[in-house]
C-alpha positions as CSV (number, residue, x, y, z in Angstrom):
1,M,-9.4,-92.2,72.6
2,L,-10.8,-89.5,71.0
3,S,-14.5,-90.5,69.2
4,F,-16.4,-87.9,67.1
5,D,-19.6,-87.8,67.4
6,P,-21.3,-85.8,65.3
7,V,-24.3,-84.6,67.6
8,N,-21.6,-82.9,69.4
9,F,-19.6,-81.0,66.2
10,I,-23.0,-79.8,65.5
11,C,-23.9,-78.2,68.7
12,M,-20.5,-76.8,69.1
13,I,-20.5,-75.6,65.5
14,I,-24.3,-73.3,67.1
15,N,-22.4,-72.1,69.6
16,I,-20.3,-71.1,68.1
17,L,-22.5,-69.3,65.4
18,I,-24.1,-67.9,68.3
19,L,-21.1,-66.8,70.3
20,F,-20.3,-65.0,66.8
21,F,-23.3,-63.4,66.4
22,I,-23.7,-62.1,69.8
23,A,-19.8,-60.2,69.6
24,K,-20.8,-59.2,66.6
25,K,-23.9,-57.3,67.8
26,F,-22.2,-56.3,70.8
27,L,-18.6,-56.3,71.2
28,F,-18.1,-55.4,67.5
29,G,-20.8,-52.8,67.0
30,R,-19.6,-51.4,69.9
31,V,-15.3,-50.5,68.8
32,N,-16.6,-50.1,64.6
33,E,-18.9,-47.3,66.3
34,I,-15.8,-45.9,68.7
35,I,-13.2,-46.6,65.6
36,A,-15.6,-45.0,63.2
37,K,-15.6,-42.2,66.0
38,R,-12.2,-41.3,66.3
39,D,-12.3,-42.0,61.8
40,E,-14.0,-38.9,61.8
41,E,-12.2,-37.1,64.5
42,I,-8.9,-37.5,62.8
43,K,-10.6,-36.0,59.4
44,S,-12.0,-32.9,61.6
45,A,-8.7,-32.5,62.5
46,Y,-7.0,-33.5,59.5
47,A,-9.3,-30.7,57.8
48,T,-9.4,-28.1,60.3
49,A,-4.9,-28.4,59.9
50,D,-5.9,-27.8,56.2
51,K,-8.4,-24.5,57.3
52,V,-5.7,-23.1,59.4
53,T,-2.6,-23.7,57.2
54,R,-4.5,-22.5,54.2
55,E,-5.5,-19.2,56.3
56,A,-2.0,-18.9,57.7
57,Q,-1.0,-19.1,54.2
58,A,-2.6,-16.5,52.7
59,D,-2.1,-14.0,55.4
60,R,1.7,-15.0,55.0
61,R,0.6,-13.0,51.0
62,E,-0.9,-10.6,52.2
63,Y,1.6,-9.9,54.9
64,Q,4.7,-10.0,51.9
65,M,2.3,-7.9,49.4
66,Q,1.7,-5.4,52.3
67,L,5.2,-5.8,53.3
68,A,6.2,-4.8,49.2
69,E,3.9,-2.1,49.4
70,L,6.1,-0.3,52.8
71,E,8.7,-1.2,50.8
72,K,7.8,0.5,47.6
73,E,6.8,3.5,50.1
74,K,9.5,3.9,51.4
75,G,11.4,3.9,48.6
76,E,8.9,6.2,47.3
77,I,9.6,8.8,51.1
78,L,12.9,8.4,50.0
79,D,13.2,9.5,46.3
80,K,11.1,12.4,48.1
81,A,13.1,13.3,50.2
82,R,16.7,13.2,47.9
83,Q,14.7,15.2,45.9
84,E,13.6,17.5,48.4
85,A,17.0,17.7,50.1
86,D,18.2,17.9,46.6
87,A,16.4,21.3,45.8
88,E,17.1,23.0,49.3
89,K,21.1,22.0,48.3
90,G,20.9,23.8,45.7
91,D,18.7,26.7,46.9
92,I,21.5,26.9,49.7
93,I,23.7,27.3,46.9
94,G,22.4,29.4,45.3
95,K,22.1,32.2,47.6
96,A,25.7,31.6,49.2
97,N,26.8,32.5,45.5
98,A,24.5,35.7,45.6
99,E,26.3,36.1,49.0
100,T,29.6,35.8,47.6
101,E,28.9,38.2,44.5
102,E,27.5,41.4,46.3
103,I,30.4,40.4,48.7
104,I,33.2,40.5,45.6
105,R,31.1,43.0,44.6
106,K,31.0,45.4,47.3
107,A,34.6,44.6,48.2
108,R,35.8,45.9,44.6
109,E,33.9,48.7,45.0
110,E,35.5,49.5,48.8
111,A,39.0,48.7,47.1
112,S,38.5,51.1,44.0
113,R,37.4,53.8,46.9
114,I,40.6,53.0,48.7
115,K,42.7,52.8,45.2
116,S,41.0,56.3,45.1
117,V,41.9,57.7,48.4
118,A,45.4,56.8,48.0
119,E,46.0,58.0,44.2
120,I,44.2,61.6,45.4
121,D,46.9,61.7,48.4
122,H,49.4,60.7,45.8
123,D,49.1,63.0,44.0
124,K,48.7,65.9,47.6
125,Q,51.4,64.7,48.0
126,V,52.8,65.0,44.6
127,E,51.6,68.7,45.1
128,E,52.8,69.8,47.8
129,L,56.6,67.8,46.9
130,V,56.2,70.2,43.9
131,F,54.9,73.0,45.5
132,D,57.8,73.0,48.6
133,V,60.2,72.7,45.5
134,A,58.8,75.2,43.8
135,S,58.6,78.1,46.6
136,R,63.0,76.8,47.5
137,L,63.6,77.4,44.3
138,A,62.0,80.9,44.0
139,G,63.6,82.2,47.6
140,Q,67.3,80.8,46.2
141,A,69.6,81.3,43.5
142,I,69.4,78.7,41.1
143,S,73.2,77.3,40.4
144,K,73.7,74.2,40.1
145,E,75.2,72.7,42.4
146,A,71.9,73.9,43.9
147,N,69.9,72.7,41.3
148,S,71.3,69.5,41.0
149,E,71.5,69.3,45.2
150,L,66.8,70.0,44.1
151,Y,66.2,67.7,41.9
152,D,68.2,64.5,44.0
153,K,65.6,65.6,47.2
154,F,63.1,65.7,45.3
155,L,63.6,62.5,43.5
156,S,64.2,60.8,47.0
157,Q,60.4,62.0,48.0
158,A,59.0,61.8,45.1
159,T,59.8,58.1,45.9
160,G,60.1,57.9,49.2
161,S,55.5,58.7,49.6
162,G,55.5,56.8,46.9
163,T,55.8,53.7,48.6
164,G,53.8,55.8,51.9
165,S,57.3,55.6,54.0
166,D,56.9,59.3,54.4
167,R,54.5,61.8,56.3
């Protein structure tokens, strides 16, 4: 049967308390130290991660600012290049127009010279024809038929020499 012995009961309580203090002194103290160290390591890792994250975000912002600056610089360079190209295009077109005007002027001068030479040549041919007709008339007796024949011949030669098909 079960019996209750108060001395035995008090000894058991004292043994439990002694075991509890010994466990607390040797076991829980070390475990608590290990847990505190681990907790400190975890806090340190979180702090390092936060620091690295902040640095990465700062680097990212700096990179984005540099990228924006480069885009702005690229735009300025492209605008400058376009302006220079437009200016060069204007110069080229101006030079081409000047050359074209000079070519047209020379062509007009040449055409005028050729026209003058052609008119002088035509005048000489008409003079020769008139002289030829006059000399024939002076050498022949003038009859109505001969006069008409000479007149027709003169007209045919004058129109033929005006087109450039004669001589």
